[in-house]
N, C-alpha and C positions, 0 to 999 in steps of 0.2 A: 512597479509591478503590484496589482492585486493579489492578495494572499488570504485564503481562507479555510481555517481549520475546524476540522469536524470531529467530534469524539462523543460518545454516550456517557461519559465519565464527567460529573460537574468538577471532580477535583483536578483532573488532566486538563481541562479547558482553562480553569483558573491558572495553573502553572502555567500554561502555553501563554495566557494573556500578560503574565507577569514576565516572562521572557520577552514577548514582543515590545511591551515597554520599555524594558531595560535595553533593547537594542533600537528604540526610537521606529519601531515598525508599526505602521497603521494597519496590520493585519486584522481582519474580522475573524471571529470566532462563533461556532454555534454547539450547543449541547444537543445532541440528536443521533438518534439510531440513522446508520445509513443503509439503504438498500435501492431496489431500482426505481422506486417509486418516488424518494425524495432525494435522489442523488443531486448534489450541488450543480446546479445548471451551469455550463462553460459558456463560449469556450475557454479552455485552460490551456496556458502555455506550458503547464508542468503538473503533476499530481504525483504525490508521496503518498503511500500507504505504508503503514508499519504495525505489525503484529496484528493485524486483521486478516480474514479470508471469506469470502463470500463470493464464491464461484459465478454466481448470477450478475456479479457486477463489472466482470471482464469486458463484457460487451459495453455497459456504460462508461468506463472509462474510455474505452476506445471512441465511443460516440462523442464525449465531450471534450477530447484533447484535439486541439488544431493540428494540422500536419505540420511535422517537424518539432513539435512538442517532445519532452522528456517526461518518462515516466520512472520513478524510483519506486521498488517495492520488496520489501523485506517480511517474511512471515515465517511460520514454525513449518517444520518439514518431518514428515514421517520417515523414520531412519530406523534399522534395526538396533543400533546401539543408541538410540534415545530412550532416556530414562521414563520409565511409566508413572515415576512419580511429578514430572513435569506436566505443567497445564500449556495449553488446552491438550485433553487427552481424547475429547471424542473426534474420529476420523475425519469428519465434515470440517473441521477448523485445521487440519493438517494436510500441506500439498503432498503429493507425490512426487519422487524424484522426477525430473525434467519436465513436471507438470506446468509450471509456469512459463517456461519458454513456448510449450506448444499451445498454451491457451489464449497467446495474445499474438496471432499471426500476422497483424499488420504493423509489427514493431521489428525494428532492426537492433538487436541485443548489443550493446557497447560494452555491458561487462555482465557477467553472469556467475555466482557462485553457490553452491551447498557446502555447509560446513558443519562442525560440531563446536560447541563453544568449551568443552573440556569440564562442564558442571551437567551434562546428561542433556543438554538443548541441541535440537538440530535445526537448522533454519536454511532457507532460501532467499537470496536476493539478487535483483534485477535491476540495472540500470539501461533504459531503451529509448530508441527515439521512434516516433509515430512516423510512417512512412508519409512522404508527400504526396498529395494528391496531383495526378496528372492532368 
């Protein structure tokens, strides 16, 4: 299976490369910003997004996933009990409750949750399968 990791942080990519080597994975990595203009072209059998939100990428995610592919998505959630000291602070980087489910209509949710971490952080997480085309 081809694995391709992208992050804007050289330190995170270096850590991912090290872990991949330890696991014997031939994963590829790139240090780059991800937006609609430079979304890693698929088709992909799965996409995993962690602690990142760009609402403009929801269509790209759908477009680059094969029918039946799996999406795993976890990011920060706006919540009244969320600590104002937690990052990110700007609303453009915080999901609204239920927003992730509504933003991906071409997916069947397998698991969805919204939770607090006990340290003032709030998150939304989704595991979903892209509809098969008819």
